[in-house]
N, C-alpha and C positions, 0 to 999 in steps of 0.2 A: 761692812763687807763681811764675808764669811771667814771663819777662823778654822784652823786645823787642830785646835785644842781637843784632845780626846774626851774631855768632860763636857764639851759643848755638843748638844744633840745633833745628829745627822738628820737632815730633812730631804725628802724626795720632792721634786718640783714637777708639776703638771701644768701645761699651758694649753688653753683653748685658743686657736688662731681666730682672727677676725672673721674669716670665711668658713670656719669649721663648726662641726656639730658636737664634737667631743674633745676632751682633754687628752694630751699626749705627754708621756714622760719625757722630760728634756734634760734632766740631770739631778744632781744632788748638791747640797751645801750644808755647812755648819752654821747654826744660829742658836742663840740662847732661848728664844721663844718664838711663837708663831708669828707675832707681829714683825719681829726682826727678820724672820725667814721670808715672809712675804715681801718686805722691803728689799732684801738682798736678791730674791728671785726676780723681782721687777727690774732691778738694776743690772743684773747679770744676764737674764734670759729674754728681756723684751726691750733691748736698747733701741731697736728700730721701730718700736710701736706696733709690732706684729701681733701682740697678745690682746685678747678680749677678756680673759679671765685666768686667774692663777689659783692653783691649789697647792698647798704644802702639807705634807703628811710626815710625821716622825717615822723614820725608817723602822724603829723598834715596834711601831704599832701596826705594821703590815704583816698580815698572815698570808703565807703562800703555800700552794700545794707543792709536793715534791715531784719533779719531772719523771723520776724513775717509777712513780706509781700512776702515771698518766692513763694507762690502759684501764685499770680497774676503776679509776676515778671518773672517767668520761664514757666508758663503754655502756653503762646502763641507759644513757640518753638515746643511744642508737635504736633501741626497740620502741621508742615513743615517738612515732612519726608526727604526732600533733605538735611536738616541740620544734619541728623544722617547718617553717612557713613556705615551703616550696610549692605547695599546691593551692595557696590562697590567692584570690584576685584582690589586688590593692587598688582602690579607686584613685584616680589622678588627683582628686582634691585633698588627699591625705598629705601629700608633699613628701618630705624626707622621712624615710622609715628604714 
């Protein structure tokens, strides 16, 4: 099971539900390596068999943008309408998109 030892790496856990198309962050745990992190994540976060896939990522390996710089970070995309698929017709055969 997970430990709270500060020298043991912290892992972020993402689970894809059986009926889902993408992984969701469900929590964090401490583990010595990725194999132990996967095992602990399975034991802690999928007790009822609701998961289809588990990802574990060391918290220290996650790079995140600073919310205080959100406007300059995301504003340039607003002038590129082709990046927003609001005017495309998606055929029914495509399925989930």
